[in-house]
Every structure is written in structure tokens, then in C-alpha cells.
Wavefront OBJ file of the C-alpha trace (Angstrom):
o trace
v -4.616 17.498 6.747
v -6.558 17.718 3.481
v -6.494 13.919 3.137
v -7.809 13.524 6.676
v -10.710 15.845 5.844
v -11.548 13.780 2.760
v -12.048 10.744 4.990
v -13.819 12.548 7.851
v -17.055 10.621 7.375
v -15.274 7.357 8.197
v -12.325 8.740 10.158
v -13.877 8.194 13.571
v -15.412 5.168 15.195
v -15.387 3.469 18.557
v -13.924 0.482 20.373
v -16.566 -2.240 20.413
v -14.409 -4.865 22.146
v -10.862 -5.316 23.467
v -9.579 -8.879 23.224
v -6.512 -10.772 24.453
v -5.099 -14.292 24.298
v -2.147 -16.045 25.884
v -1.316 -18.033 22.702
v -1.013 -17.105 19.027
v -3.380 -18.749 16.544
v -6.334 -18.861 18.923
v -9.461 -16.826 19.442
v -9.060 -13.940 21.849
v -11.228 -13.372 24.907
v -13.060 -10.043 25.283
v -11.983 -8.062 28.368
v -14.416 -6.581 30.846
v -12.101 -3.812 32.065
v -9.608 -1.359 30.614
v -6.575 -2.840 28.875
v -3.102 -1.325 28.826
v -1.226 -0.771 25.588
v 2.530 -0.557 26.127
v 4.477 1.727 23.784
v 6.581 -0.222 21.279
v 5.236 -3.551 22.623
v 1.461 -3.764 22.179
v -1.380 -4.987 24.363
v -0.191 -6.034 27.832
v -0.503 -9.773 28.505
v -1.300 -10.597 24.860
v 0.587 -13.258 22.894
v 1.169 -10.921 19.948
v 2.836 -8.141 21.942
v 6.549 -7.727 21.358
v 9.295 -5.956 19.494
v 7.959 -6.276 15.961
v 5.665 -4.495 13.522
v 2.391 -6.318 14.344
v 1.946 -5.258 17.970
v -1.770 -4.380 17.955
v -4.397 -5.800 15.597
v -7.714 -4.232 14.647
v -10.710 -5.698 12.856
v -13.949 -3.906 12.055
v -17.209 -5.208 13.514
v -18.583 -4.623 10.024
v -16.185 -7.322 8.725
v -17.386 -9.719 11.407
v -20.990 -8.954 10.456
v -20.185 -9.918 6.841
v -18.814 -13.250 8.087
v -21.927 -13.742 10.226
v -24.130 -13.063 7.182
v -22.540 -16.102 5.499
v -23.668 -18.277 8.394
v -20.521 -18.235 10.545
v -21.202 -18.173 14.282
v -18.548 -15.609 15.250
v -18.249 -12.673 17.632
v -15.667 -10.139 18.781
v -12.232 -11.699 19.357
v -12.939 -14.824 17.312
v -10.544 -13.710 14.575
v -7.781 -12.965 17.121
v -8.061 -9.192 16.826
v -6.976 -7.113 19.812
v -9.488 -4.358 19.116
v -12.832 -4.758 17.412
v -13.838 -1.353 16.044
v -17.189 -0.063 14.891
v -18.041 2.806 12.583
v -14.609 3.411 11.037
v -13.569 2.203 7.582
v -10.318 0.454 8.475
v -9.845 -0.971 4.980
v -9.632 2.528 3.492
v -6.562 3.423 5.552
v -3.101 3.368 3.938
v 0.101 2.245 5.658
v 1.531 4.894 7.936
v -1.893 6.136 9.070
v -1.879 7.244 12.697
v -4.861 6.376 14.843
v -5.620 7.530 18.372
v -7.630 5.251 20.666
v -9.030 6.923 23.759
v -6.967 9.762 25.186
v -3.499 8.240 25.227
v -2.865 5.399 22.790
v -1.305 6.341 19.455
v -0.860 3.651 16.804
v 0.714 3.629 13.338
v -0.630 1.303 10.644
v 2.178 -1.089 9.755
v 0.529 -3.937 7.812
v -2.747 -4.574 6.023
v -3.787 -8.211 6.052
v -1.418 -11.110 6.575
v -0.272 -14.347 5.038
v -1.506 -17.484 6.773
v 0.967 -20.293 6.223
v -1.234 -22.900 7.859
v -4.901 -23.097 8.690
v -4.995 -21.953 12.305
v -7.413 -22.889 15.076
v -9.573 -19.904 14.134
v -10.039 -21.240 10.614
v -10.921 -24.706 11.884
v -13.326 -23.376 14.520
v -15.009 -20.730 12.380
v -14.736 -22.333 8.933
v -13.058 -19.241 7.521
v -10.659 -16.587 8.671
v -11.323 -13.087 7.403
v -8.351 -11.647 9.248
v -5.807 -12.282 6.452
v -8.014 -10.172 4.177
v -9.513 -7.562 6.499
v -7.402 -7.362 9.658
v -4.866 -4.598 10.046
v -1.821 -4.257 12.273
v -0.222 -1.379 14.105
v 2.843 -0.464 16.093
v 2.145 1.264 19.400
v 3.842 4.655 19.369
v 2.317 5.839 22.651
v 0.832 3.626 25.333
v -1.975 3.993 27.824
v -5.312 2.532 28.782
v -8.106 1.750 26.341
v -11.707 0.967 27.178
v -14.766 -0.301 25.363
v -16.579 2.657 23.760
v -13.389 4.761 23.559
v -13.173 6.782 20.357
v -10.990 5.473 17.531
v -9.901 8.421 15.435
v -7.675 8.830 12.381
v -5.392 11.730 13.216
v -3.133 11.545 10.146
v -3.500 9.530 6.948
v -0.354 7.698 5.935
v 1.441 7.911 2.615
v 1.396 4.143 2.018
v 4.662 3.451 3.815
v 5.607 2.638 7.392
v 9.185 2.758 8.645
v 8.396 -0.039 11.120
v 7.359 -2.563 8.465
v 10.142 -4.886 7.291
v 10.491 -5.007 3.493
v 10.252 -8.824 3.562
v 6.779 -8.589 5.165
v 5.574 -6.354 2.337
v 7.142 -8.650 -0.274
v 5.443 -11.703 1.262
v 2.044 -9.974 1.182
v 2.546 -8.808 -2.395
v 3.501 -12.313 -3.539
v 0.479 -13.854 -1.804
v -1.904 -11.341 -3.357
v -0.642 -12.286 -6.792
l 1 2 3 4 5 6 7 8 9 10 11 12 13 14 15 16 17 18 19 20 21 22 23 24 25 26 27 28 29 30 31 32 33 34 35 36 37 38 39 40 41 42 43 44 45 46 47 48 49 50 51 52 53 54 55 56 57 58 59 60 61 62 63 64 65 66 67 68 69 70 71 72 73 74 75 76 77 78 79 80 81 82 83 84 85 86 87 88 89 90 91 92 93 94 95 96 97 98 99 100 101 102 103 104 105 106 107 108 109 110 111 112 113 114 115 116 117 118 119 120 121 122 123 124 125 126 127 128 129 130 131 132 133 134 135 136 137 138 139 140 141 142 143 144 145 146 147 148 149 150 151 152 153 154 155 156 157 158 159 160 161 162 163 164 165 166 167 168 169 170 171 172 173 174 175 176 177 178
């Protein structure tokens, strides 16, 4: 609880956009209505949902704004994030952090960043992909509906580990980061 208090200033934000796609490696389309998150699967009807540790992806609007400041013409969903957040410092969160979105959805942070083995459509369309550096992934512990403007709140800071993350995923990230 003490750790959560230390991060209170940045421990709460909001959902700016909810985005889905039918195929991996493509930009996601913002949704106009509520989206369902299925426990232990991820965002309903999204290509990244499934029985693995990267079920729901988040990217901060502030990261997208940095990309825009370099001249990239990008908006919410362009980096294939499921949820674009605003007002919460996602990059300060350690593995294992639990985040509540809206009233029902509970997520646990399972991976920070990712390794891109090939330059995906996002890279070719946008000229850069910030997601490998600034996107974060979660497992869905509890499902429910999420809406634009729902609160995104850190309810428990992690200890830097997540039981859902395969050791080989952590090793791959460590090797790529040098």
C-alpha cells in the first residue's frame, strides 16, 4: 500500500480510446461503444486475445504525442494498442502491477515493451513504432465492459515479477535491450 501511495500522483488516469483489429501487425480501429474484456483471454474480437501473457495492450497518449512531435501523423490505435490511456505514467509501473479499468476489469502487468522481429505494417505506415519501447501488456484477471473515459487506476504496484510471464519472454527482452 505504501508503494501505491508513493505513485498516487500518476496512479490514476482515464481511457482515451479503445481499439481493436482482426489481424496482428496492423493498426487498430477505435471503437465507438463499450468493449468487452474476457477474463484470461483479453479484448473480445481482437486478434491479440488468447491464452497467453499479452492479452491486453496499453499505450499512453503521452507516448503518442511524443511521436507526433517528431512529425509522425499518428493517432489512437495506430500502434496496435488495445487501450490508449491518458494521465497515468504507464512506464513507471513494474511487472505484476494490478490495474483496474472501469468498474469490473482487472489486469496484471505481464510484459513491458516487446521485441519486433520484423518491421510490421505499423512501422512502414508510421515510419516508427514506439510500441516496442513504450507499450505494455497485461493478462486479464477479471473481465467486463470498458468505455472511453473510464478510470484507469493502479490498485497494487507489482514487485517486478508476474507469474503469467514465461521466462523465455523475459530473456528475449533482456537480450534485445543489451
